[in-house]
C-alpha positions in Angstrom: 20.1 -4.5 32.5 17.3 -7.1 33.1 15.0 -8.6 30.4 12.2 -6.0 30.8 14.7 -3.2 30.3 16.0 -4.9 27.2 12.6 -5.5 25.8 11.5 -1.9 26.4 14.4 -0.7 24.3 13.8 -3.3 21.5 11.5 -1.0 19.6 9.7 -2.2 16.3 8.4 0.3 13.5 7.1 -1.6 10.7 5.1 -0.8 7.5 3.3 -3.7 6.3 1.3 -3.9 3.1 -1.9 -6.0 3.0 -3.3 -7.2 -0.2 -7.0 -7.9 -0.8 -8.2 -9.4 -4.1 -11.1 -7.9 -5.8 -12.9 -11.4 -5.6 -12.8 -11.1 -1.8 -14.5 -7.8 -2.0 -16.9 -9.3 -4.4 -18.0 -12.0 -1.8 -18.3 -9.3 0.8 -20.5 -7.1 -1.3 -22.6 -10.1 -2.4 -23.2 -11.2 1.1 -24.4 -7.7 2.1 -26.4 -6.7 -1.1 -27.6 -9.8 -3.2 -31.4 -10.1 -2.8 -31.8 -6.5 -1.5 -35.0 -4.8 -2.8 -34.7 -1.4 -4.2 -37.8 0.4 -2.9 -39.1 3.8 -2.1 -41.5 4.9 0.6 -43.7 7.9 -0.6 -45.4 8.2 2.8 -48.5 6.3 1.7 -46.8 3.0 1.1 -43.7 1.4 -0.2 -43.0 0.7 -3.9 -40.7 -1.9 -5.1 -38.6 -1.1 -8.0 -35.8 -3.8 -8.5 -34.0 -6.6 -6.8 -30.2 -7.0 -6.8 -29.3 -10.4 -8.5 -25.6 -10.2 -8.7 -22.8 -7.8 -8.0 -18.9 -7.6 -9.0 -16.3 -5.0 -8.1 -13.1 -4.0 -9.9 -10.9 -1.1 -10.3 -12.7 1.9 -11.9 -11.6 3.1 -15.2 -12.6 6.6 -14.5 -9.7 8.7 -13.0 -11.8 10.4 -10.4 -13.0 7.2 -8.9 -11.5 4.2 -7.1 -13.9 1.3 -7.5 -16.6 0.2 -10.0 -19.4 -1.9 -8.7 -21.5 -3.7 -11.5 -25.0 -4.6 -10.4 -27.3 -6.9 -12.2 -30.9 -6.0 -11.2 -34.4 -7.6 -12.0 -37.1 -4.9 -12.3 -40.2 -5.1 -10.1 -42.3 -2.2 -11.7 -45.4 -2.7 -13.6 -44.0 -0.7 -16.5 -40.6 -2.7 -16.6 -41.7 -6.1 -15.2 -39.0 -8.7 -14.7 -36.4 -7.2 -17.0 -32.8 -7.8 -16.2 -30.6 -4.8 -16.4 -27.2 -3.6 -15.4 -26.0 -0.5 -13.5 -22.6 0.5 -12.9 -21.8 2.5 -9.8 -18.5 4.4 -9.6 -17.2 4.9 -6.0 -14.6 7.2 -4.7 -13.4 6.0 -1.2 -11.3 7.9 1.3 -9.5 6.9 4.6 -10.0 8.8 7.9 -6.8 8.0 9.7 -7.9 9.5 12.9 -11.1 7.4 13.2 -9.5 4.6 11.4 -12.4 4.2 8.8 -12.9 3.9 5.2 -15.8 5.8 3.8 -17.7 6.5 0.5 -16.8 10.0 -0.4 -18.3 10.5 -3.8 -20.0 8.4 -6.5 -21.6 8.2 -9.9 -24.2 5.9 -11.5 -24.5 4.8 -15.1 -26.8 2.4 -17.0 -25.3 -0.2 -19.0 -26.9 -0.4 -22.5 -30.4 -1.2 -21.2 -31.8 1.4 -23.7 -31.6 5.0 -23.2 -35.1 5.4 -21.5 -34.6 2.4 -19.2 -31.1 3.6 -18.2 -32.6 7.1 -17.4 -35.3 5.8 -15.3 -33.4 3.3 -13.4 -30.4 5.7 -12.7 -33.1 8.2 -11.3 -34.8 5.7 -9.2 -31.7 4.1 -7.7 -29.3 7.0 -7.6 -30.3 8.3 -4.1 -31.0 4.8 -2.7 -27.8 3.4 -3.9 -25.7 6.1 -2.5 -27.3 5.8 0.8 -27.1 2.0 0.8 -23.5 1.7 -0.4 -22.5 4.7 2.0 -23.7 2.3 4.9 -22.3 -0.9 3.5 -18.9 0.4 2.5 -18.2 2.4 5.8 -15.5 0.0 7.2 -14.7 0.7 10.8 -11.2 -0.6 11.4 -10.7 0.4 15.0 -12.9 -2.2 16.8 -11.4 -5.0 14.9 -7.8 -3.5 15.2 -8.3 -3.4 19.2 -9.8 -6.9 19.3 -6.8 -8.4 17.3 -4.3 -6.2 19.1 -5.3 -7.5 22.5 -5.3 -11.1 21.2 -1.8 -10.7 19.6 -0.4 -9.2 22.8 -1.7 -12.1 24.9 0.0 -14.5 22.5 3.2 -12.6 22.5 3.3 -12.4 26.3 3.2 -16.2 26.3 5.9 -16.6 23.6 4.7 -17.0 20.2 6.4 -19.8 18.3 7.5 -18.9 14.9 8.9 -22.3 14.3 10.6 -25.0 16.3 13.2 -23.5 18.5 12.4 -19.9 17.6 9.9 -17.8 19.8 8.9 -14.2 19.5 8.0 -12.1 22.6 7.1 -8.6 23.1 4.0 -6.5 22.5 2.3 -4.3 19.9 1.5 -0.7 21.1 0.0 0.6 17.9 -1.6 -0.7 14.8 -2.8 1.9 12.2 -4.0 1.9 8.7 -2.2 4.7 6.9 -3.0 4.2 3.3 -5.5 2.8 0.7 -4.5 1.9 -2.8 -6.8 0.6 -5.5 -4.5 -1.3 -7.9 -5.4 -3.1 -11.1 -5.9 -6.6 -9.5 -6.0 -6.0 -5.8 -6.8 -3.5 -3.1 -3.8 -2.7 -0.9 -4.0 -1.5 2.7 -0.8 -0.1 4.3 -0.5 -1.0 8.0 1.9 0.8 10.5 2.9 -1.4 13.4 4.7 -0.1 16.4 5.8 -2.0 19.6 8.7 -3.9 21.0 9.8 -7.5 20.7 12.7 -10.1 20.7 13.5 -13.4 19.4 14.4 -16.2 21.9 16.2 -19.2 20.6 15.5 -22.4 22.7 17.5 -24.5 20.2 20.7 -24.1 18.2 20.5 -26.1 15.0 22.9 -25.6 12.0 
């Protein structure tokens, strides 16, 4: 049996959890949304309602939702000029395993003690806008990134990936798939399934 035959039989099937802290998600959302103007086009022109000043994300306390996104806004309307208010956006996210994408499945918007009238007005104004915007921003397509990193990893494995001095890893990854999404108290967990083949080559023996 030659090396290629041995390698083809050395199958690997690994389930690997990946941890992402909420501060990492905060930074991603801040980059995408801070400074964004909430506006509405009524056909005759665009009306600006508010600007996003800050954003934070954490696990939702509501059982029907995964994530809470807290938004700090500054109003731009004539009636509510330059008032700083807070809005809480509850998001339910889902994983499409076939398309390898995470998407916004459902949501709910709440005002945060800005006064009853202000809460009702702002919720009405941003409800539709926020759903559309967050649906776009929170649609994570994994497949292009998976394919790119898979090709890069396989190139490195073909040329012997050095794990440490005297220990090299050879082989190839055939499939990399996101199988599960879990929103825990302090972190988001993504489960990866890795299928391929590989072997360890020892070029030194040290004890």
